[in-house]
PQR file of N, CA, C, O and H, with PARSE charges and radii, in Angstrom:
ATOM      1  N   UNK A   1      38.305   7.354  -4.017 -0.4000 1.5000
ATOM      2  CA  UNK A   1      37.484   8.382  -4.172 -0.0000 2.0000
ATOM      3  C   UNK A   1      36.318   7.475  -5.475  0.5500 1.7000
ATOM      4  O   UNK A   1      35.111   7.433  -5.238 -0.5500 1.4000
ATOM      5  N   UNK A   2      36.835   6.890  -6.641 -0.4000 1.5000
ATOM      6  CA  UNK A   2      35.728   6.384  -6.997 -0.0000 2.0000
ATOM      7  C   UNK A   2      34.862   5.409  -6.807  0.5500 1.7000
ATOM      8  O   UNK A   2      33.651   5.378  -7.026 -0.5500 1.4000
ATOM      9  H   UNK A   2      37.816   6.924  -6.834  0.4000 1.0000
ATOM     10  N   UNK A   3      35.554   4.643  -6.396 -0.4000 1.5000
ATOM     11  CA  UNK A   3      35.023   3.180  -5.789 -0.0000 2.0000
ATOM     12  C   UNK A   3      34.006   4.107  -5.096  0.5500 1.7000
ATOM     13  O   UNK A   3      32.924   4.220  -5.673 -0.5500 1.4000
ATOM     14  H   UNK A   3      36.537   4.669  -6.217  0.4000 1.0000
ATOM     15  N   UNK A   4      34.210   4.877  -3.796 -0.4000 1.5000
ATOM     16  CA  UNK A   4      32.671   5.327  -2.901 -0.0000 2.0000
ATOM     17  C   UNK A   4      31.723   6.157  -4.051  0.5500 1.7000
ATOM     18  O   UNK A   4      30.506   6.057  -3.895 -0.5500 1.4000
ATOM     19  H   UNK A   4      35.089   4.784  -3.328  0.4000 1.0000
ATOM     20  N   UNK A   5      31.977   6.576  -4.642 -0.4000 1.5000
ATOM     21  CA  UNK A   5      31.210   7.339  -5.777 -0.0000 2.0000
ATOM     22  C   UNK A   5      30.246   6.337  -6.380  0.5500 1.7000
ATOM     23  O   UNK A   5      29.020   6.308  -6.266 -0.5500 1.4000
ATOM     24  H   UNK A   5      32.966   6.657  -4.769  0.4000 1.0000
ATOM     25  N   UNK A   6      30.987   5.589  -6.991 -0.4000 1.5000
ATOM     26  CA  UNK A   6      29.791   4.303  -7.481 -0.0000 2.0000
ATOM     27  C   UNK A   6      29.263   3.486  -6.390  0.5500 1.7000
ATOM     28  O   UNK A   6      28.041   3.334  -6.371 -0.5500 1.4000
ATOM     29  H   UNK A   6      31.983   5.613  -7.084  0.4000 1.0000
ATOM     30  N   UNK A   7      30.088   2.839  -5.322 -0.4000 1.5000
ATOM     31  CA  UNK A   7      28.847   2.424  -3.904 -0.0000 2.0000
ATOM     32  C   UNK A   7      27.770   3.379  -3.776  0.5500 1.7000
ATOM     33  O   UNK A   7      26.701   2.842  -3.486 -0.5500 1.4000
ATOM     34  H   UNK A   7      31.080   2.963  -5.338  0.4000 1.0000
ATOM     35  N   UNK A   8      27.710   5.329  -3.977 -0.4000 1.5000
ATOM     36  CA  UNK A   8      27.355   5.979  -3.471 -0.0000 2.0000
ATOM     37  C   UNK A   8      25.975   5.978  -4.106  0.5500 1.7000
ATOM     38  O   UNK A   8      24.872   6.077  -3.569 -0.5500 1.4000
ATOM     39  H   UNK A   8      28.578   5.766  -4.212  0.4000 1.0000
ATOM     40  N   UNK A   9      26.331   5.833  -5.460 -0.4000 1.5000
ATOM     41  CA  UNK A   9      25.316   5.880  -6.374 -0.0000 2.0000
ATOM     42  C   UNK A   9      24.306   4.853  -6.586  0.5500 1.7000
ATOM     43  O   UNK A   9      23.104   5.107  -6.667 -0.5500 1.4000
ATOM     44  H   UNK A   9      27.227   5.753  -5.896  0.4000 1.0000
ATOM     45  N   UNK A  10      24.837   3.634  -6.678 -0.4000 1.5000
ATOM     46  CA  UNK A  10      24.272   2.266  -6.851 -0.0000 2.0000
ATOM     47  C   UNK A  10      23.217   2.425  -5.425  0.5500 1.7000
ATOM     48  O   UNK A  10      22.051   2.078  -5.615 -0.5500 1.4000
ATOM     49  H   UNK A  10      25.813   3.427  -6.612  0.4000 1.0000
ATOM     50  N   UNK A  11      23.481   2.792  -4.407 -0.4000 1.5000
ATOM     51  CA  UNK A  11      22.824   2.495  -3.179 -0.0000 2.0000
ATOM     52  C   UNK A  11      21.670   3.658  -3.103  0.5500 1.7000
ATOM     53  O   UNK A  11      20.588   3.648  -2.516 -0.5500 1.4000
ATOM     54  H   UNK A  11      24.428   3.074  -4.253  0.4000 1.0000
ATOM     55  N   UNK A  12      22.116   4.374  -3.679 -0.4000 1.5000
ATOM     56  CA  UNK A  12      20.999   5.661  -4.412 -0.0000 2.0000
ATOM     57  C   UNK A  12      19.970   5.170  -5.364  0.5500 1.7000
ATOM     58  O   UNK A  12      18.789   5.472  -5.533 -0.5500 1.4000
ATOM     59  H   UNK A  12      22.995   4.382  -4.155  0.4000 1.0000
ATOM     60  N   UNK A  13      20.538   4.568  -5.770 -0.4000 1.5000
ATOM     61  CA  UNK A  13      19.495   4.020  -7.126 -0.0000 2.0000
ATOM     62  C   UNK A  13      18.548   2.829  -6.310  0.5500 1.7000
ATOM     63  O   UNK A  13      17.366   2.630  -6.592 -0.5500 1.4000
ATOM     64  H   UNK A  13      21.498   4.323  -5.633  0.4000 1.0000
ATOM     65  N   UNK A  14      19.135   2.246  -5.480 -0.4000 1.5000
ATOM     66  CA  UNK A  14      18.677   1.070  -4.641 -0.0000 2.0000
ATOM     67  C   UNK A  14      17.512   1.682  -3.787  0.5500 1.7000
ATOM     68  O   UNK A  14      16.554   0.942  -3.563 -0.5500 1.4000
ATOM     69  H   UNK A  14      20.095   2.407  -5.251  0.4000 1.0000
ATOM     70  N   UNK A  15      17.499   2.781  -3.358 -0.4000 1.5000
ATOM     71  CA  UNK A  15      16.998   3.159  -2.638 -0.0000 2.0000
ATOM     72  C   UNK A  15      15.981   3.749  -3.384  0.5500 1.7000
ATOM     73  O   UNK A  15      14.882   3.349  -3.000 -0.5500 1.4000
ATOM     74  H   UNK A  15      18.277   3.382  -3.540  0.4000 1.0000
ATOM     75  N   UNK A  16      15.895   4.928  -4.741 -0.4000 1.5000
ATOM     76  CA  UNK A  16      14.941   5.056  -5.309 -0.0000 2.0000
ATOM     77  C   UNK A  16      14.018   3.996  -5.587  0.5500 1.7000
ATOM     78  O   UNK A  16      12.845   4.036  -5.217 -0.5500 1.4000
ATOM     79  H   UNK A  16      16.788   5.253  -5.052  0.4000 1.0000
ATOM     80  N   UNK A  17      14.541   3.010  -6.258 -0.4000 1.5000
ATOM     81  CA  UNK A  17      13.913   1.916  -6.217 -0.0000 2.0000
ATOM     82  C   UNK A  17      12.609   0.955  -5.502  0.5500 1.7000
ATOM     83  O   UNK A  17      11.550   0.438  -5.855 -0.5500 1.4000
ATOM     84  H   UNK A  17      15.494   2.977  -6.559  0.4000 1.0000
ATOM     85  N   UNK A  18      13.284   1.071  -4.520 -0.4000 1.5000
ATOM     86  CA  UNK A  18      12.780   0.449  -2.888 -0.0000 2.0000
ATOM     87  C   UNK A  18      11.547   1.419  -2.592  0.5500 1.7000
ATOM     88  O   UNK A  18      10.571   0.913  -2.038 -0.5500 1.4000
ATOM     89  H   UNK A  18      14.145   1.491  -4.233  0.4000 1.0000
ATOM     90  N   UNK A  19      11.520   2.647  -2.888 -0.4000 1.5000
ATOM     91  CA  UNK A  19      10.455   3.553  -2.656 -0.0000 2.0000
ATOM     92  C   UNK A  19       9.562   3.439  -3.834  0.5500 1.7000
ATOM     93  O   UNK A  19       8.374   3.673  -3.612 -0.5500 1.4000
ATOM     94  H   UNK A  19      12.313   3.058  -3.337  0.4000 1.0000
ATOM     95  N   UNK A  20      10.011   3.026  -5.423 -0.4000 1.5000
ATOM     96  CA  UNK A  20       8.828   3.436  -6.396 -0.0000 2.0000
ATOM     97  C   UNK A  20       8.228   2.144  -6.343  0.5500 1.7000
ATOM     98  O   UNK A  20       7.160   2.113  -6.955 -0.5500 1.4000
ATOM     99  H   UNK A  20      10.976   2.836  -5.603  0.4000 1.0000
ATOM    100  N   UNK A  21       8.689   0.674  -5.619 -0.4000 1.5000
ATOM    101  CA  UNK A  21       8.342  -0.499  -5.511 -0.0000 2.0000
ATOM    102  C   UNK A  21       7.057  -0.708  -4.612  0.5500 1.7000
ATOM    103  O   UNK A  21       5.999  -1.298  -4.831 -0.5500 1.4000
ATOM    104  H   UNK A  21       9.556   0.699  -5.123  0.4000 1.0000
ATOM    105  N   UNK A  22       7.610   0.100  -3.354 -0.4000 1.5000
ATOM    106  CA  UNK A  22       6.613   0.626  -2.137 -0.0000 2.0000
ATOM    107  C   UNK A  22       5.458   1.451  -2.472  0.5500 1.7000
ATOM    108  O   UNK A  22       4.339   1.046  -2.156 -0.5500 1.4000
ATOM    109  H   UNK A  22       8.469   0.580  -3.176  0.4000 1.0000
ATOM    110  N   UNK A  23       5.629   2.745  -3.174 -0.4000 1.5000
ATOM    111  CA  UNK A  23       3.935   2.929  -3.559 -0.0000 2.0000
ATOM    112  C   UNK A  23       3.027   3.049  -4.575  0.5500 1.7000
ATOM    113  O   UNK A  23       1.980   3.695  -4.599 -0.5500 1.4000
ATOM    114  H   UNK A  23       6.538   3.074  -3.431  0.4000 1.0000
ATOM    115  N   UNK A  24       3.803   1.996  -5.856 -0.4000 1.5000
ATOM    116  CA  UNK A  24       3.367   1.219  -6.626 -0.0000 2.0000
ATOM    117  C   UNK A  24       2.518  -0.188  -5.854  0.5500 1.7000
ATOM    118  O   UNK A  24       1.400  -0.619  -6.138 -0.5500 1.4000
ATOM    119  H   UNK A  24       4.653   1.470  -5.837  0.4000 1.0000
ATOM    120  N   UNK A  25       3.550  -0.727  -4.736 -0.4000 1.5000
ATOM    121  CA  UNK A  25       2.161  -1.950  -4.149 -0.0000 2.0000
ATOM    122  C   UNK A  25       1.175  -0.974  -3.656  0.5500 1.7000
ATOM    123  O   UNK A  25       0.128  -1.094  -4.292 -0.5500 1.4000
ATOM    124  H   UNK A  25       4.458  -0.377  -4.506  0.4000 1.0000
ATOM    125  N   UNK A  26       1.103   0.221  -2.494 -0.4000 1.5000
ATOM    126  CA  UNK A  26       0.052   0.831  -2.294 -0.0000 2.0000
ATOM    127  C   UNK A  26      -0.893   0.968  -3.130  0.5500 1.7000
ATOM    128  O   UNK A  26      -2.040   0.530  -3.040 -0.5500 1.4000
ATOM    129  H   UNK A  26       1.954   0.318  -1.977  0.4000 1.0000
ATOM    130  N   UNK A  27      -0.414   1.592  -3.972 -0.4000 1.5000
ATOM    131  CA  UNK A  27      -1.439   2.618  -4.980 -0.0000 2.0000
ATOM    132  C   UNK A  27      -2.659   0.781  -5.129  0.5500 1.7000
ATOM    133  O   UNK A  27      -3.773   0.562  -4.653 -0.5500 1.4000
ATOM    134  H   UNK A  27       0.518   1.947  -4.045  0.4000 1.0000
ATOM    135  N   UNK A  28      -1.760  -0.109  -5.959 -0.4000 1.5000
ATOM    136  CA  UNK A  28      -2.401  -1.315  -5.845 -0.0000 2.0000
ATOM    137  C   UNK A  28      -3.333  -1.473  -4.848  0.5500 1.7000
ATOM    138  O   UNK A  28      -4.528  -1.213  -4.988 -0.5500 1.4000
ATOM    139  H   UNK A  28      -0.855   0.068  -6.345  0.4000 1.0000
ATOM    140  N   UNK A  29      -3.004  -1.744  -4.200 -0.4000 1.5000
ATOM    141  CA  UNK A  29      -4.074  -2.036  -3.200 -0.0000 2.0000
ATOM    142  C   UNK A  29      -5.099  -1.247  -2.618  0.5500 1.7000
ATOM    143  O   UNK A  29      -6.111  -1.557  -1.989 -0.5500 1.4000
ATOM    144  H   UNK A  29      -2.033  -1.955  -4.086  0.4000 1.0000
ATOM    145  N   UNK A  30      -4.634  -0.201  -2.951 -0.4000 1.5000
ATOM    146  CA  UNK A  30      -5.851   0.687  -2.815 -0.0000 2.0000
ATOM    147  C   UNK A  30      -7.162   0.947  -3.807  0.5500 1.7000
ATOM    148  O   UNK A  30      -8.299   1.384  -3.628 -0.5500 1.4000
ATOM    149  H   UNK A  30      -3.811   0.051  -3.461  0.4000 1.0000
ATOM    150  N   UNK A  31      -6.451   0.479  -4.881 -0.4000 1.5000
ATOM    151  CA  UNK A  31      -7.229   0.291  -6.325 -0.0000 2.0000
ATOM    152  C   UNK A  31      -8.019  -0.993  -6.121  0.5500 1.7000
ATOM    153  O   UNK A  31      -9.155  -1.170  -6.560 -0.5500 1.4000
ATOM    154  H   UNK A  31      -5.528   0.124  -5.026  0.4000 1.0000
ATOM    155  N   UNK A  32      -7.398  -1.767  -5.498 -0.4000 1.5000
ATOM    156  CA  UNK A  32      -8.172  -3.555  -5.362 -0.0000 2.0000
ATOM    157  C   UNK A  32      -9.583  -3.102  -4.359  0.5500 1.7000
ATOM    158  O   UNK A  32     -10.789  -3.274  -4.536 -0.5500 1.4000
ATOM    159  H   UNK A  32      -6.475  -1.623  -5.141  0.4000 1.0000
ATOM    160  N   UNK A  33      -8.800  -2.458  -3.259 -0.4000 1.5000
ATOM    161  CA  UNK A  33      -9.733  -2.207  -2.400 -0.0000 2.0000
ATOM    162  C   UNK A  33     -10.958  -1.255  -2.457  0.5500 1.7000
ATOM    163  O   UNK A  33     -11.895  -1.100  -1.674 -0.5500 1.4000
ATOM    164  H   UNK A  33      -7.820  -2.319  -3.116  0.4000 1.0000
ATOM    165  N   UNK A  34     -10.595  -0.576  -3.829 -0.4000 1.5000
ATOM    166  CA  UNK A  34     -11.523   0.455  -4.219 -0.0000 2.0000
ATOM    167  C   UNK A  34     -12.536  -0.735  -4.896  0.5500 1.7000
ATOM    168  O   UNK A  34     -13.590  -0.792  -4.263 -0.5500 1.4000
ATOM    169  H   UNK A  34      -9.834  -0.702  -4.465  0.4000 1.0000
ATOM    170  N   UNK A  35     -12.476  -1.667  -5.990 -0.4000 1.5000
ATOM    171  CA  UNK A  35     -12.490  -2.642  -7.093 -0.0000 2.0000
ATOM    172  C   UNK A  35     -13.676  -3.394  -5.876  0.5500 1.7000
ATOM    173  O   UNK A  35     -14.810  -3.760  -6.188 -0.5500 1.4000
ATOM    174  H   UNK A  35     -11.620  -1.621  -6.504  0.4000 1.0000
ATOM    175  N   UNK A  36     -13.258  -3.466  -4.895 -0.4000 1.5000
ATOM    176  CA  UNK A  36     -13.710  -4.684  -3.903 -0.0000 2.0000
ATOM    177  C   UNK A  36     -15.199  -4.033  -3.674  0.5500 1.7000
ATOM    178  O   UNK A  36     -16.298  -4.532  -3.917 -0.5500 1.4000
ATOM    179  H   UNK A  36     -12.337  -3.169  -4.642  0.4000 1.0000
ATOM    180  N   UNK A  37     -14.923  -2.977  -3.220 -0.4000 1.5000
ATOM    181  CA  UNK A  37     -16.185  -2.207  -2.617 -0.0000 2.0000
ATOM    182  C   UNK A  37     -16.730  -1.574  -3.330  0.5500 1.7000
ATOM    183  O   UNK A  37     -17.285  -0.547  -2.941 -0.5500 1.4000
ATOM    184  H   UNK A  37     -14.030  -2.572  -3.022  0.4000 1.0000
ATOM    185  N   UNK A  38     -16.758  -1.927  -4.490 -0.4000 1.5000
ATOM    186  CA  UNK A  38     -17.849  -1.214  -5.764 -0.0000 2.0000
ATOM    187  C   UNK A  38     -17.872  -2.726  -6.094  0.5500 1.7000
ATOM    188  O   UNK A  38     -19.004  -2.369  -6.421 -0.5500 1.4000
ATOM    189  H   UNK A  38     -16.307  -2.761  -4.806  0.4000 1.0000
ATOM    190  N   UNK A  39     -17.806  -3.599  -6.257 -0.4000 1.5000
ATOM    191  CA  UNK A  39     -18.093  -4.538  -6.587 -0.0000 2.0000
ATOM    192  C   UNK A  39     -19.524  -5.135  -5.472  0.5500 1.7000
ATOM    193  O   UNK A  39     -20.665  -5.430  -5.825 -0.5500 1.4000
ATOM    194  H   UNK A  39     -16.887  -3.889  -5.991  0.4000 1.0000
ATOM    195  N   UNK A  40     -18.941  -5.154  -4.120 -0.4000 1.5000
ATOM    196  CA  UNK A  40     -19.826  -5.464  -3.366 -0.0000 2.0000
ATOM    197  C   UNK A  40     -20.866  -4.530  -3.478  0.5500 1.7000
ATOM    198  O   UNK A  40     -21.899  -5.185  -3.616 -0.5500 1.4000
ATOM    199  H   UNK A  40     -18.014  -4.914  -3.833  0.4000 1.0000
ATOM    200  N   UNK A  41     -21.175  -3.042  -3.490 -0.4000 1.5000
ATOM    201  CA  UNK A  41     -22.174  -2.307  -3.821 -0.0000 2.0000
ATOM    202  C   UNK A  41     -22.754  -2.666  -4.659  0.5500 1.7000
ATOM    203  O   UNK A  41     -23.959  -2.681  -4.410 -0.5500 1.4000
ATOM    204  H   UNK A  41     -20.336  -2.509  -3.378  0.4000 1.0000
ATOM    205  N   UNK A  42     -22.454  -3.044  -5.763 -0.4000 1.5000
ATOM    206  CA  UNK A  42     -23.159  -3.504  -6.716 -0.0000 2.0000
ATOM    207  C   UNK A  42     -24.428  -4.645  -6.217  0.5500 1.7000
ATOM    208  O   UNK A  42     -25.651  -4.526  -6.150 -0.5500 1.4000
ATOM    209  H   UNK A  42     -21.474  -3.032  -5.965  0.4000 1.0000
ATOM    210  N   UNK A  43     -23.662  -5.566  -5.970 -0.4000 1.5000
ATOM    211  CA  UNK A  43     -24.358  -6.591  -4.755 -0.0000 2.0000
ATOM    212  C   UNK A  43     -25.300  -6.355  -3.966  0.5500 1.7000
ATOM    213  O   UNK A  43     -26.351  -6.988  -3.876 -0.5500 1.4000
ATOM    214  H   UNK A  43     -22.668  -5.662  -6.024  0.4000 1.0000
ATOM    215  N   UNK A  44     -24.874  -5.173  -3.184 -0.4000 1.5000
ATOM    216  CA  UNK A  44     -25.989  -4.600  -2.384 -0.0000 2.0000
ATOM    217  C   UNK A  44     -25.517  -5.442  -0.912  0.5500 1.7000
ATOM    218  O   UNK A  44     -26.269  -5.587   0.052 -0.5500 1.4000
ATOM    219  H   UNK A  44     -24.020  -4.659  -3.256  0.4000 1.0000
ATOM    220  N   UNK A  45     -23.989  -5.988  -1.002 -0.4000 1.5000
ATOM    221  CA  UNK A  45     -23.304  -5.789  -0.224 -0.0000 2.0000
ATOM    222  C   UNK A  45     -22.542  -5.014   0.919  0.5500 1.7000
ATOM    223  O   UNK A  45     -22.383  -3.816   0.684 -0.5500 1.4000
ATOM    224  H   UNK A  45     -23.378  -5.870  -1.785  0.4000 1.0000
ATOM    225  N   UNK A  46     -22.069  -5.459   2.049 -0.4000 1.5000
ATOM    226  CA  UNK A  46     -21.278  -4.674   3.076 -0.0000 2.0000
ATOM    227  C   UNK A  46     -19.520  -5.259   2.926  0.5500 1.7000
ATOM    228  O   UNK A  46     -19.086  -6.394   3.125 -0.5500 1.4000
ATOM    229  H   UNK A  46     -22.198  -6.432   2.239  0.4000 1.0000
ATOM    230  N   UNK A  47     -18.898  -4.203   2.573 -0.4000 1.5000
ATOM    231  CA  UNK A  47     -17.207  -4.962   2.755 -0.0000 2.0000
ATOM    232  C   UNK A  47     -16.846  -5.627   4.229  0.5500 1.7000
ATOM    233  O   UNK A  47     -16.772  -4.849   5.180 -0.5500 1.4000
ATOM    234  H   UNK A  47     -19.251  -3.282   2.412  0.4000 1.0000
ATOM    235  N   UNK A  48     -16.647  -6.874   4.425 -0.4000 1.5000
ATOM    236  CA  UNK A  48     -16.488  -7.298   5.529 -0.0000 2.0000
ATOM    237  C   UNK A  48     -15.202  -6.916   6.244  0.5500 1.7000
ATOM    238  O   UNK A  48     -15.202  -6.696   7.455 -0.5500 1.4000
ATOM    239  H   UNK A  48     -16.707  -7.506   3.653  0.4000 1.0000
ATOM    240  N   UNK A  49     -13.881  -6.820   5.341 -0.4000 1.5000
ATOM    241  CA  UNK A  49     -12.865  -6.050   5.508 -0.0000 2.0000
ATOM    242  C   UNK A  49     -12.832  -4.358   5.432  0.5500 1.7000
ATOM    243  O   UNK A  49     -11.879  -3.630   5.711 -0.5500 1.4000
ATOM    244  H   UNK A  49     -13.881  -6.998   4.357  0.4000 1.0000
ATOM    245  N   UNK A  50     -13.615  -4.132   5.160 -0.4000 1.5000
ATOM    246  CA  UNK A  50     -14.126  -2.388   5.767 -0.0000 2.0000
ATOM    247  C   UNK A  50     -13.936  -2.215   7.090  0.5500 1.7000
ATOM    248  O   UNK A  50     -14.142  -3.078   7.943 -0.5500 1.4000
ATOM    249  H   UNK A  50     -14.389  -4.723   4.933  0.4000 1.0000
ATOM    250  N   UNK A  51     -13.454  -0.853   7.327 -0.4000 1.5000
ATOM    251  CA  UNK A  51     -13.237  -0.380   9.326 -0.0000 2.0000
ATOM    252  C   UNK A  51     -14.992   0.114   8.865  0.5500 1.7000
ATOM    253  O   UNK A  51     -15.624   0.603   7.928 -0.5500 1.4000
ATOM    254  H   UNK A  51     -13.287  -0.152   6.634  0.4000 1.0000
ATOM    255  N   UNK A  52     -15.170  -0.398  10.213 -0.4000 1.5000
ATOM    256  CA  UNK A  52     -17.054   0.683  10.256 -0.0000 2.0000
ATOM    257  C   UNK A  52     -16.476   1.561  11.227  0.5500 1.7000
ATOM    258  O   UNK A  52     -15.794   1.473  12.248 -0.5500 1.4000
ATOM    259  H   UNK A  52     -14.657  -0.795  10.974  0.4000 1.0000
ATOM    260  N   UNK A  53     -17.228   2.802  10.230 -0.4000 1.5000
ATOM    261  CA  UNK A  53     -17.467   4.491  11.384 -0.0000 2.0000
ATOM    262  C   UNK A  53     -18.229   3.646  12.621  0.5500 1.7000
ATOM    263  O   UNK A  53     -18.962   2.660  12.549 -0.5500 1.4000
ATOM    264  H   UNK A  53     -17.782   2.874   9.401  0.4000 1.0000
ATOM    265  N   UNK A  54     -17.845   4.293  13.597 -0.4000 1.5000
ATOM    266  CA  UNK A  54     -18.595   4.444  14.871 -0.0000 2.0000
ATOM    267  C   UNK A  54     -18.225   3.383  15.421  0.5500 1.7000
ATOM    268  O   UNK A  54     -18.248   3.550  16.640 -0.5500 1.4000
ATOM    269  H   UNK A  54     -17.250   5.094  13.655  0.4000 1.0000
ATOM    270  N   UNK A  55     -17.855   2.250  15.111 -0.4000 1.5000
ATOM    271  CA  UNK A  55     -17.760   0.935  15.845 -0.0000 2.0000
ATOM    272  C   UNK A  55     -16.135   1.067  16.582  0.5500 1.7000
ATOM    273  O   UNK A  55     -15.136   1.335  15.915 -0.5500 1.4000
ATOM    274  H   UNK A  55     -17.837   2.115  14.121  0.4000 1.0000
ATOM    275  N   UNK A  56     -16.123   0.840  17.953 -0.4000 1.5000
ATOM    276  CA  UNK A  56     -15.099   0.522  18.825 -0.0000 2.0000
ATOM    277  C   UNK A  56     -14.143  -0.659  18.160  0.5500 1.7000
ATOM    278  O   UNK A  56     -14.367  -1.743  17.622 -0.5500 1.4000
ATOM    279  H   UNK A  56     -16.935   0.622  18.494  0.4000 1.0000
ATOM    280  N   UNK A  57     -12.769   0.242  18.527 -0.4000 1.5000
ATOM    281  CA  UNK A  57     -12.037  -0.848  17.908 -0.0000 2.0000
ATOM    282  C   UNK A  57     -11.926  -2.011  19.162  0.5500 1.7000
ATOM    283  O   UNK A  57     -11.770  -1.592  20.310 -0.5500 1.4000
ATOM    284  H   UNK A  57     -12.587   1.123  18.964  0.4000 1.0000
ATOM    285  N   UNK A  58     -12.007  -3.392  18.923 -0.4000 1.5000
ATOM    286  CA  UNK A  58     -11.912  -4.623  19.831 -0.0000 2.0000
ATOM    287  C   UNK A  58     -10.457  -4.581  19.848  0.5500 1.7000
ATOM    288  O   UNK A  58      -9.888  -3.929  20.723 -0.5500 1.4000
ATOM    289  H   UNK A  58     -12.134  -3.732  17.991  0.4000 1.0000
ATOM    290  N   UNK A  59     -10.099  -4.930  19.362 -0.4000 1.5000
ATOM    291  CA  UNK A  59      -8.628  -5.464  19.281 -0.0000 2.0000
ATOM    292  C   UNK A  59      -7.866  -5.536  20.450  0.5500 1.7000
ATOM    293  O   UNK A  59      -7.556  -4.393  20.788 -0.5500 1.4000
ATOM    294  H   UNK A  59     -10.562  -5.460  18.651  0.4000 1.0000
ATOM    295  N   UNK A  60      -7.278  -6.676  21.478 -0.4000 1.5000
ATOM    296  CA  UNK A  60      -6.639  -6.979  22.596 -0.0000 2.0000
ATOM    297  C   UNK A  60      -5.499  -5.547  22.508  0.5500 1.7000
ATOM    298  O   UNK A  60      -4.823  -5.219  21.533 -0.5500 1.4000
ATOM    299  H   UNK A  60      -7.529  -7.604  21.204  0.4000 1.0000
ATOM    300  N   UNK A  61      -5.556  -4.989  23.632 -0.4000 1.5000
ATOM    301  CA  UNK A  61      -4.129  -4.243  23.072 -0.0000 2.0000
ATOM    302  C   UNK A  61      -2.905  -4.156  24.192  0.5500 1.7000
ATOM    303  O   UNK A  61      -1.830  -3.636  23.892 -0.5500 1.4000
ATOM    304  H   UNK A  61      -6.104  -5.257  24.424  0.4000 1.0000
TER
END
């Protein structure tokens, strides 16, 4: 009984840690994209990595 409880708690801790890491990684990626956009806007350039509105998606399906 005690062993199962400990294993369950360890799994919950790992699950929560994984969720935190993924959310922090996504937040950092959004901030990096925003900084890249701001830097390119100051230079008067267009971000080549950004998705253009109104452009059809030409990736093969």
